[in-house]
C-alpha positions in Angstrom: 134.6 149.4 97.5 135.8 147.1 94.8 134.9 147.7 91.3 133.9 144.6 89.1 134.3 146.3 85.8 137.4 147.8 84.0 138.1 151.3 85.1 138.8 152.7 81.6 137.1 150.5 78.9 138.3 151.3 75.5 136.1 150.2 72.5 138.7 148.7 70.3 140.4 146.9 73.2 137.1 145.4 74.4 136.2 144.3 70.9 139.5 142.4 70.5 139.2 140.9 74.0 135.6 139.7 73.4 136.8 138.1 70.1 139.8 136.4 71.8 138.0 135.0 74.8 135.3 133.5 72.8 137.9 130.9 71.8 138.0 127.5 73.6 138.7 123.9 72.8 140.1 120.6 73.8 143.8 120.3 74.4 145.2 119.3 71.0 148.8 120.4 70.5 152.0 118.9 72.1 150.5 115.5 72.9 153.9 114.3 73.9 154.3 116.8 76.7 155.0 114.9 80.1 152.2 114.8 82.7 152.3 117.6 85.3 154.3 116.7 88.4 152.7 118.8 91.1 155.5 118.2 93.5 157.9 120.1 91.0 155.9 123.3 91.0 156.2 126.3 93.1 152.9 126.6 94.9 153.1 129.7 97.2 149.8 130.1 99.1 148.2 133.5 99.0 148.0 133.1 102.9 151.7 132.4 103.2 153.7 129.3 103.0 153.5 126.7 100.2 150.5 124.6 99.4 150.9 120.8 99.9 151.4 119.2 96.4 149.6 116.2 97.8 146.4 118.0 97.8 146.5 118.0 93.9 148.0 114.7 93.3 145.6 112.1 91.8 142.8 114.8 91.9 141.0 116.5 89.0 142.2 120.2 89.2 140.4 123.1 87.7 143.0 126.0 87.4 141.6 129.6 87.0 143.5 132.8 86.5 141.5 135.3 88.5 141.2 139.1 89.1 139.2 141.1 91.5 138.2 144.1 89.2 137.0 142.2 86.0 133.6 141.9 84.5 134.0 138.1 85.0 134.8 138.4 88.8 131.3 137.1 89.9 132.5 133.8 88.5 134.1 133.4 91.9 130.7 132.5 93.2 130.2 129.7 90.7 133.7 128.4 91.3 133.1 128.2 95.0 129.9 126.3 94.2 131.8 123.8 92.1 134.4 123.4 94.8 131.8 122.8 97.4 129.8 120.4 95.2 132.7 118.3 93.8 135.5 118.4 96.3 134.3 115.2 98.0 134.6 113.5 94.6 138.1 114.5 94.0 137.9 118.1 92.3 140.2 120.8 93.4 139.6 124.3 92.2 142.9 126.4 92.3 142.6 130.2 91.9 145.7 131.9 90.4 145.3 135.7 90.9 147.0 137.8 88.1 147.4 141.3 87.1 148.3 140.4 83.6 145.1 141.5 81.8 143.8 145.0 82.2 145.7 145.5 85.4 142.6 144.2 87.1 144.3 142.6 90.2 146.4 145.6 91.4 146.1 145.0 95.1 148.4 143.0 97.4 148.0 139.3 98.2 146.4 140.2 101.5 143.9 142.5 99.6 143.1 139.7 97.2 142.5 137.1 99.9 140.3 139.5 101.9 138.3 140.4 98.8 137.6 136.7 97.9 136.6 135.8 101.4 134.4 138.8 102.2 132.6 139.0 98.8 132.3 135.5 97.6 133.2 133.2 100.7 136.1 131.6 98.6 137.3 128.6 100.5 139.3 126.9 97.6 143.0 127.3 97.4 144.5 130.5 96.0 148.2 131.0 94.9 150.0 134.2 95.5 149.6 136.6 92.5 151.3 135.2 89.4 152.3 135.9 85.9 150.3 133.5 83.6 151.4 134.5 80.1 154.7 134.9 78.3 158.2 133.7 79.2 157.9 134.8 82.9 154.7 132.8 83.4 154.3 130.4 86.3 155.6 127.0 85.3 152.1 125.5 85.5 151.1 127.9 82.8 154.2 127.4 80.7 153.5 123.5 80.8 149.9 124.1 79.7 150.9 126.3 76.8 153.3 123.5 75.6 150.2 121.3 75.6 147.6 123.5 74.0 149.7 125.7 71.7 148.9 129.4 71.3 145.1 129.0 71.2 145.0 127.5 74.8 146.9 130.2 76.6 144.9 132.7 78.7 143.7 135.8 76.8 142.0 137.4 79.8 141.0 136.7 83.4 139.0 133.6 84.4 140.5 131.3 81.6 140.2 127.7 82.9 142.5 124.6 82.5 141.1 121.2 83.6 143.9 118.8 84.6 143.1 115.1 85.0 144.0 112.7 87.9 146.9 111.5 85.8 148.3 115.0 85.6 147.4 115.5 81.9 145.6 118.4 80.5 142.1 117.4 79.7 140.6 120.5 78.3 140.6 124.3 78.5 137.8 126.9 78.5 137.6 130.5 77.6 136.7 133.3 80.2 133.2 133.3 78.9 132.6 129.8 79.9 130.9 130.1 83.3 131.5 127.7 86.0 128.0 126.3 85.7 128.3 125.7 82.0 127.1 122.3 80.8 130.3 121.9 78.8 132.5 122.4 81.8 130.5 120.5 84.2 130.4 117.5 81.7 134.2 117.6 81.4 134.6 117.6 85.1 132.3 114.7 85.5 134.1 112.7 82.9 137.5 113.5 84.4 136.3 112.5 87.8 135.1 109.2 86.4 138.6 108.2 85.5 140.3 105.9 87.8 143.2 107.1 90.1 146.4 106.1 88.5 147.7 102.8 89.9 144.5 101.8 91.3 142.2 99.2 89.8 
């Protein structure tokens, strides 16, 4: 049985987490950072083998660092709903399981994949478990940190990055921003309305 809440909540830690994850905002720092080149990234699928970079190129991509034992874990349901609603319009939801926060993703890649499928019917692509903060972070997250500055890096599970069709970071959202939040959906709609680069 998978628990959705932290195993050993500590009052002071929880208070600091809530304060931190309430922050969110548009990408502002590092405007000169080059657009993301999906073909340059390691994209190991949680089911084995690499994900095809072509599935992200010219698409709007919502990147979410996830965990199976977090209070925000039910957001998987909303993320899957976004994926099903918008994928025909060019949105890809990319889950990035990580054990960085509260050790709330302790299982193997196989455990994570099974949990997501059985409990939430997750069909959107998932990477293998990754580090998402610090010097050892996945290159995608290091690139995003250069774009947002310190305020835009994940501070907890289910932080969200929205990347436009042109490979530029459009916006970022704290863990507390639910997948069905009006602000997030508005940003997705706006990004999807942008033309595919190189096409009139």
